[in-house]
MDAnalysis code that builds the backbone (N, CA, C; Angstrom):
import MDAnalysis as mda
import numpy as np

u = mda.Universe.empty(417, n_residues=139, atom_resindex=np.repeat(np.arange(139), 3), trajectory=True)
u.add_TopologyAttr("name", ["N", "CA", "C"] * 139)
u.add_TopologyAttr("resid", np.arange(1, 140))
u.add_TopologyAttr("resname", ["MET", "SER", "ASP", "GLN", "TYR", "ALA", "VAL", "THR", "PHE", "SER", "LYS", "ALA", "LEU", "VAL", "ASP", "SER", "GLY", "ALA", "LEU", "GLU", "SER", "VAL", "HIS", "ILE", "ASP", "PHE", "ARG", "LYS", "PRO", "ASP", "ARG", "GLN", "SER", "GLN", "ALA", "GLY", "HIS", "PRO", "PHE", "THR", "SER", "GLN", "ASN", "ALA", "MET", "SER", "SER", "LEU", "SER", "THR", "GLU", "PRO", "ALA", "TYR", "TYR", "SER", "CYS", "THR", "ASP", "ASP", "THR", "HIS", "ALA", "ARG", "GLU", "ARG", "ASN", "LYS", "PHE", "TYR", "VAL", "VAL", "THR", "LYS", "GLY", "ILE", "GLN", "PRO", "GLY", "ILE", "TYR", "TYR", "CYS", "TRP", "SER", "CYS", "ALA", "LYS", "ILE", "GLU", "GLY", "LYS", "GLY", "VAL", "ASP", "ARG", "LEU", "SER", "ALA", "ARG", "VAL", "SER", "THR", "HIS", "CYS", "GLU", "LYS", "LYS", "THR", "SER", "ASP", "ALA", "ALA", "ALA", "ARG", "GLU", "PHE", "TRP", "ARG", "GLN", "GLU", "LEU", "GLU", "GLN", "GLY", "ASN", "ILE", "ARG", "TYR", "TRP", "ILE", "PRO", "ARG", "GLY", "GLU", "LEU", "ASN", "VAL", "HIS"])
u.atoms.positions = np.array([
    [0.035, -13.885, 37.589],
    [-0.469, -12.676, 37.634],
    [-1.739, -12.031, 38.176],
    [-1.504, -10.780, 38.977],
    [-2.507, -10.680, 39.947],
    [-3.781, -10.071, 39.085],
    [-3.536, -9.423, 38.392],
    [-4.751, -8.890, 37.509],
    [-5.770, -10.020, 37.110],
    [-7.142, -9.786, 36.837],
    [-8.050, -10.597, 36.082],
    [-8.026, -10.214, 34.699],
    [-8.163, -11.140, 34.017],
    [-8.490, -11.283, 32.609],
    [-9.774, -12.085, 32.133],
    [-10.441, -11.605, 30.788],
    [-11.696, -12.466, 30.826],
    [-11.638, -12.102, 29.035],
    [-11.638, -13.441, 28.201],
    [-11.642, -13.517, 27.192],
    [-13.110, -14.389, 26.644],
    [-13.371, -13.411, 25.574],
    [-15.076, -13.787, 25.314],
    [-15.306, -14.299, 23.788],
    [-16.208, -14.708, 23.632],
    [-16.300, -14.949, 22.068],
    [-17.740, -15.088, 22.112],
    [-18.558, -14.925, 20.675],
    [-19.632, -14.715, 20.630],
    [-20.275, -16.124, 20.717],
    [-21.889, -15.987, 20.931],
    [-22.651, -16.748, 20.430],
    [-22.401, -17.700, 19.046],
    [-22.792, -16.436, 18.418],
    [-22.291, -17.447, 16.963],
    [-21.418, -18.128, 16.858],
    [-20.222, -17.661, 17.464],
    [-18.986, -18.574, 16.633],
    [-18.807, -19.709, 17.620],
    [-19.202, -19.624, 18.599],
    [-19.069, -21.038, 19.520],
    [-20.484, -21.790, 18.795],
    [-21.196, -21.200, 18.284],
    [-22.634, -22.131, 18.238],
    [-22.112, -23.047, 16.570],
    [-20.965, -21.915, 16.102],
    [-20.954, -22.450, 14.304],
    [-20.011, -23.616, 14.544],
    [-19.130, -24.041, 15.742],
    [-18.621, -25.221, 15.702],
    [-16.909, -24.583, 15.327],
    [-16.924, -23.598, 14.619],
    [-15.531, -23.149, 14.162],
    [-14.684, -22.762, 15.290],
    [-14.821, -22.598, 16.093],
    [-14.429, -22.348, 17.521],
    [-13.598, -23.644, 17.801],
    [-12.433, -24.270, 18.002],
    [-11.786, -25.825, 18.039],
    [-10.926, -25.210, 19.388],
    [-10.504, -24.206, 19.714],
    [-9.332, -23.931, 20.481],
    [-8.751, -23.205, 20.485],
    [-8.445, -22.048, 21.418],
    [-7.540, -20.464, 21.283],
    [-6.513, -21.174, 22.536],
    [-5.045, -20.356, 21.850],
    [-3.796, -20.249, 22.370],
    [-3.411, -18.864, 22.640],
    [-3.144, -18.409, 24.243],
    [-2.994, -17.072, 24.062],
    [-1.662, -17.133, 24.741],
    [-0.738, -16.350, 24.059],
    [0.264, -15.925, 24.655],
    [0.589, -14.402, 25.196],
    [1.107, -14.354, 26.158],
    [1.695, -12.771, 26.768],
    [3.061, -12.649, 26.675],
    [3.641, -12.057, 25.513],
    [4.935, -11.442, 25.657],
    [5.492, -10.860, 26.630],
    [6.773, -10.819, 26.689],
    [7.385, -9.954, 27.626],
    [8.055, -8.498, 26.742],
    [7.662, -7.368, 27.304],
    [7.816, -6.172, 26.811],
    [9.448, -5.974, 25.575],
    [8.863, -5.656, 24.419],
    [10.313, -5.482, 23.651],
    [10.990, -4.510, 24.126],
    [12.337, -5.233, 23.885],
    [13.780, -4.615, 24.353],
    [13.753, -3.387, 24.159],
    [13.379, -2.703, 22.992],
    [13.487, -0.789, 22.853],
    [12.417, -0.252, 22.942],
    [11.091, -0.822, 24.034],
    [10.217, -0.228, 24.368],
    [10.700, 0.722, 25.410],
    [9.969, 2.130, 25.411],
    [9.859, 3.090, 26.698],
    [9.684, 2.641, 27.708],
    [10.320, 2.541, 28.964],
    [9.814, 2.077, 30.290],
    [8.158, 2.870, 30.456],
    [7.720, 3.609, 29.766],
    [6.563, 4.325, 29.832],
    [5.069, 3.687, 29.065],
    [5.974, 2.920, 28.031],
    [5.410, 3.056, 26.620],
    [5.693, 0.978, 26.511],
    [4.786, 0.157, 27.546],
    [5.558, -1.187, 27.249],
    [4.482, -2.086, 26.168],
    [5.168, -2.588, 25.418],
    [4.761, -3.653, 24.712],
    [3.700, -4.207, 24.957],
    [1.996, -3.903, 24.739],
    [0.980, -4.935, 25.149],
    [0.475, -5.905, 24.274],
    [1.024, -5.564, 22.998],
    [-0.077, -6.113, 21.986],
    [-0.288, -7.884, 22.598],
    [-1.192, -8.482, 21.741],
    [-1.371, -9.952, 22.455],
    [-1.599, -10.946, 21.281],
    [-1.236, -11.999, 21.449],
    [-1.537, -12.693, 20.405],
    [-2.169, -13.942, 20.285],
    [-3.408, -14.107, 19.568],
    [-4.323, -15.146, 19.815],
    [-4.397, -16.042, 18.294],
    [-4.115, -17.538, 18.892],
    [-3.620, -18.162, 18.040],
    [-4.694, -19.149, 17.783],
    [-5.139, -19.588, 16.800],
    [-6.034, -20.795, 16.441],
    [-5.118, -22.072, 16.508],
    [-5.573, -23.112, 16.797],
    [-4.956, -24.132, 16.863],
    [-4.744, -25.070, 15.354],
    [-5.808, -24.715, 14.398],
    [-5.637, -24.771, 13.089],
    [-4.803, -24.097, 12.355],
    [-3.765, -25.116, 11.674],
    [-2.602, -24.334, 11.451],
    [-2.361, -23.565, 10.280],
    [-3.886, -23.519, 9.500],
    [-4.056, -22.746, 8.463],
    [-4.785, -21.584, 8.865],
    [-4.545, -21.309, 10.067],
    [-5.495, -20.170, 10.478],
    [-4.257, -19.161, 11.062],
    [-4.464, -17.506, 10.538],
    [-3.411, -16.855, 11.240],
    [-3.637, -16.370, 12.494],
    [-2.939, -15.915, 13.017],
    [-2.575, -15.068, 14.554],
    [-3.121, -13.876, 13.797],
    [-3.642, -13.631, 15.100],
    [-4.447, -12.002, 15.019],
    [-3.578, -10.937, 16.080],
    [-3.064, -10.233, 15.681],
    [-2.481, -9.611, 16.665],
    [-3.205, -7.480, 17.019],
    [-3.321, -7.607, 17.832],
    [-3.977, -6.116, 18.446],
    [-3.132, -5.193, 19.018],
    [-3.164, -4.054, 19.067],
    [-2.101, -3.018, 19.616],
    [-2.852, -2.127, 20.614],
    [-2.105, -1.666, 21.678],
    [-3.362, -0.840, 22.900],
    [-1.991, 0.464, 22.871],
    [-0.687, 0.384, 22.049],
    [-0.185, 1.684, 22.227],
    [-0.535, 2.789, 21.666],
    [-1.111, 4.113, 22.545],
    [-1.788, 5.133, 22.365],
    [-0.901, 5.871, 21.784],
    [0.250, 5.483, 21.220],
    [0.967, 6.360, 20.130],
    [1.423, 6.034, 18.956],
    [0.893, 4.634, 18.559],
    [0.425, 4.181, 17.237],
    [-0.192, 4.864, 16.709],
    [-0.621, 5.401, 15.258],
    [-1.345, 5.482, 14.706],
    [-2.811, 4.630, 14.404],
    [-3.765, 4.848, 14.449],
    [-5.176, 3.778, 14.336],
    [-5.519, 4.124, 12.997],
    [-6.014, 3.188, 12.004],
    [-7.112, 3.777, 11.132],
    [-8.159, 2.181, 10.609],
    [-9.191, 2.765, 10.609],
    [-10.225, 1.958, 10.356],
    [-9.864, 1.022, 9.338],
    [-10.651, -0.187, 9.082],
    [-10.495, -1.487, 8.445],
    [-9.145, -1.462, 7.299],
    [-8.248, -1.246, 8.295],
    [-6.905, -1.609, 7.787],
    [-6.306, -2.787, 8.398],
    [-5.937, -3.951, 7.425],
    [-5.143, -4.827, 8.212],
    [-4.152, -5.421, 7.277],
    [-3.056, -5.602, 8.184],
    [-1.766, -5.659, 7.729],
    [-1.402, -7.079, 7.960],
    [-0.920, -7.568, 6.433],
    [-0.832, -8.841, 6.541],
    [0.603, -9.385, 6.864],
    [1.521, -9.808, 7.190],
    [2.741, -10.077, 7.616],
    [2.766, -11.820, 7.254],
    [3.623, -12.002, 5.921],
    [3.506, -13.235, 5.656],
    [5.229, -13.988, 5.707],
    [6.149, -12.968, 6.237],
    [7.424, -13.180, 6.079],
    [7.866, -12.174, 6.937],
    [8.430, -12.777, 8.584],
    [9.149, -11.980, 9.176],
    [9.043, -13.023, 10.443],
    [9.301, -12.319, 11.704],
    [9.884, -13.189, 13.248],
    [8.261, -13.396, 13.617],
    [7.181, -12.730, 13.143],
    [6.008, -13.097, 13.811],
    [4.856, -13.170, 13.178],
    [4.892, -13.869, 12.101],
    [3.530, -13.761, 10.837],
    [2.203, -13.642, 11.402],
    [1.468, -13.143, 10.539],
    [-0.086, -12.980, 10.777],
    [-0.903, -11.369, 10.719],
    [-1.995, -11.220, 11.106],
    [-2.729, -10.286, 10.820],
    [-2.544, -9.382, 11.667],
    [-2.188, -7.977, 11.534],
    [-1.952, -6.868, 12.451],
    [-3.034, -5.766, 12.126],
    [-3.720, -5.241, 13.496],
    [-4.659, -4.057, 13.311],
    [-3.798, -2.753, 13.275],
    [-2.438, -2.718, 13.409],
    [-1.471, -1.874, 13.707],
    [-0.271, -1.932, 12.484],
    [-0.048, -0.897, 11.803],
    [1.001, -0.508, 10.931],
    [2.483, -0.894, 11.498],
    [2.545, -0.022, 12.692],
    [3.693, 0.034, 13.466],
    [4.015, -1.508, 14.320],
    [3.015, -1.744, 14.548],
    [3.139, -3.140, 15.396],
    [3.399, -4.225, 14.489],
    [3.212, -4.176, 12.875],
    [3.203, -5.172, 11.949],
    [4.701, -5.033, 11.535],
    [5.189, -3.907, 11.899],
    [6.737, -3.704, 11.205],
    [7.632, -3.990, 12.022],
    [7.076, -3.439, 13.263],
    [8.514, -3.956, 14.315],
    [7.837, -5.668, 15.125],
    [7.161, -5.408, 15.429],
    [6.907, -7.464, 16.162],
    [6.392, -8.028, 14.962],
    [6.078, -7.894, 13.520],
    [5.626, -8.700, 12.932],
    [7.061, -9.232, 11.815],
    [7.255, -7.702, 11.323],
    [7.903, -8.261, 10.399],
    [9.897, -7.820, 11.283],
    [9.696, -7.698, 12.231],
    [11.042, -7.689, 12.825],
    [11.879, -6.974, 12.367],
    [11.662, -5.451, 12.230],
    [12.645, -4.138, 11.417],
    [13.207, -3.898, 12.797],
    [14.622, -4.110, 12.361],
    [16.050, -3.790, 13.457],
    [16.164, -4.878, 14.475],
    [16.059, -5.841, 13.922],
    [15.982, -7.291, 14.774],
    [16.428, -8.229, 13.687],
    [16.548, -7.914, 12.354],
    [17.146, -9.158, 11.689],
    [17.847, -8.468, 10.285],
    [18.842, -9.036, 9.900],
    [19.550, -8.384, 8.694],
    [18.926, -8.194, 7.560],
    [19.284, -6.741, 7.336],
    [18.647, -6.215, 6.312],
    [18.369, -6.971, 4.976],
    [19.175, -8.011, 4.925],
    [19.174, -8.930, 3.387],
    [18.214, -9.928, 3.975],
    [17.542, -10.082, 5.135],
    [16.518, -11.187, 5.324],
    [15.206, -10.747, 4.515],
    [14.664, -11.192, 3.808],
    [13.285, -11.255, 2.650],
    [11.899, -10.875, 4.185],
    [11.331, -10.037, 4.231],
    [9.996, -10.077, 4.768],
    [9.292, -9.331, 3.829],
    [7.820, -9.446, 4.301],
    [6.706, -9.386, 3.605],
    [5.892, -9.221, 4.271],
    [5.000, -7.797, 4.035],
    [3.651, -7.490, 4.919],
    [2.958, -6.468, 3.667],
    [1.177, -7.083, 3.612],
    [0.415, -6.223, 2.822],
    [-0.380, -5.810, 3.361],
    [-0.879, -4.307, 2.976],
    [-2.185, -3.850, 3.383],
    [-3.554, -4.264, 3.027],
    [-4.578, -4.767, 3.556],
    [-5.744, -5.082, 3.138],
    [-6.883, -4.342, 3.674],
    [-7.797, -4.218, 3.239],
    [-8.722, -3.114, 3.565],
    [-10.240, -3.915, 4.150],
    [-10.207, -5.221, 4.377],
    [-10.962, -5.805, 4.979],
    [-10.606, -7.367, 5.924],
    [-11.198, -7.925, 6.512],
    [-10.942, -9.010, 7.399],
    [-10.798, -9.857, 6.168],
    [-12.031, -10.115, 5.508],
    [-11.985, -11.213, 4.355],
    [-10.729, -11.397, 3.747],
    [-10.712, -9.927, 2.734],
    [-9.237, -10.275, 2.042],
    [-8.192, -10.230, 2.758],
    [-7.960, -9.907, 3.822],
    [-6.800, -10.325, 4.833],
    [-6.668, -11.774, 4.841],
    [-7.808, -12.476, 5.312],
    [-7.712, -13.747, 5.335],
    [-7.440, -14.699, 3.998],
    [-8.407, -14.047, 3.235],
    [-8.041, -14.543, 1.740],
    [-6.467, -14.593, 1.372],
    [-5.744, -13.611, 1.450],
    [-4.643, -13.363, 1.431],
    [-3.653, -14.241, 1.715],
    [-3.870, -14.762, 3.352],
    [-3.340, -15.515, 3.970],
    [-3.678, -16.783, 3.337],
    [-4.620, -17.468, 3.136],
    [-4.730, -18.392, 2.366],
    [-3.787, -18.896, 1.476],
    [-4.003, -17.737, 0.574],
    [-3.421, -18.123, -0.736],
    [-1.580, -18.065, -0.756],
    [-1.141, -16.905, 0.383],
    [0.178, -17.020, 0.403],
    [0.461, -18.797, 1.222],
    [-0.309, -19.125, 1.984],
    [-0.201, -20.360, 3.104],
    [-0.116, -21.584, 1.896],
    [-0.877, -21.267, 0.947],
    [-1.360, -22.206, 0.137],
    [0.213, -22.914, -0.946],
    [0.739, -21.680, -1.058],
    [1.837, -21.352, -1.938],
    [3.248, -21.623, -1.567],
    [3.043, -21.560, 0.002],
    [4.000, -22.163, 0.588],
    [5.092, -20.711, 0.967],
    [4.415, -19.549, 1.032],
    [4.860, -18.544, 1.330],
    [5.225, -17.488, 2.667],
    [4.780, -18.329, 3.639],
    [4.508, -18.167, 5.137],
    [5.981, -18.490, 5.603],
    [6.861, -17.790, 6.165],
    [8.103, -17.983, 6.827],
    [8.361, -17.061, 8.022],
    [8.590, -17.790, 8.787],
    [8.945, -17.721, 10.535],
    [10.514, -17.136, 10.080],
    [11.141, -16.190, 10.592],
    [12.340, -16.018, 10.807],
    [12.883, -15.672, 12.093],
    [13.471, -16.042, 13.044],
    [14.339, -16.140, 13.878],
    [15.299, -15.261, 14.084],
    [15.137, -13.792, 14.721],
    [16.678, -12.953, 14.672],
    [17.965, -13.910, 15.613],
    [18.833, -13.636, 14.873],
    [20.160, -14.386, 15.669],
    [20.332, -13.832, 16.949],
    [21.119, -14.905, 17.764],
    [20.771, -14.956, 19.283],
    [19.606, -14.632, 20.016],
    [18.329, -15.360, 19.517],
    [16.832, -15.179, 20.516],
    [16.651, -16.368, 20.009],
    [17.585, -17.452, 19.562],
    [17.232, -18.740, 19.566],
    [17.370, -19.729, 20.908],
    [16.340, -19.883, 21.296],
    [16.357, -20.801, 22.961],
    [16.510, -22.507, 22.402],
    [17.346, -22.987, 22.923],
    [17.167, -24.680, 22.438],
    [17.099, -25.165, 23.975],
    [16.116, -25.938, 24.308],
    [15.868, -26.819, 25.399],
    [16.336, -28.340, 25.429],
])
């Protein structure tokens, strides 16, 4: 990549000791994206297995709502999304999974409520990652 990117964390977060490590994956554009509108959501995931991944969206065609968190617990990319369109397409895997595959997403109105719902679902063993047929790469 020739462009420069910076990731910053608040001093309070670093000083609290809560931040152990961060892993960032940049994904390729979605197969269904338009040439002028590449998919540019990023995934920042904690190394702690109990923490959800957070996904943000920069697609200007997607509607933005304040204080809306979409928690995908069953899908191809479970985590917390700030955008319903991305939660549906990238999280649940709409149009990439069979209609018979069980997916789940719930809207919450605060980060705390979203994280609490994620923790409850994780404790009950309800977090499910699905891999669409034909997309499994075995090395």
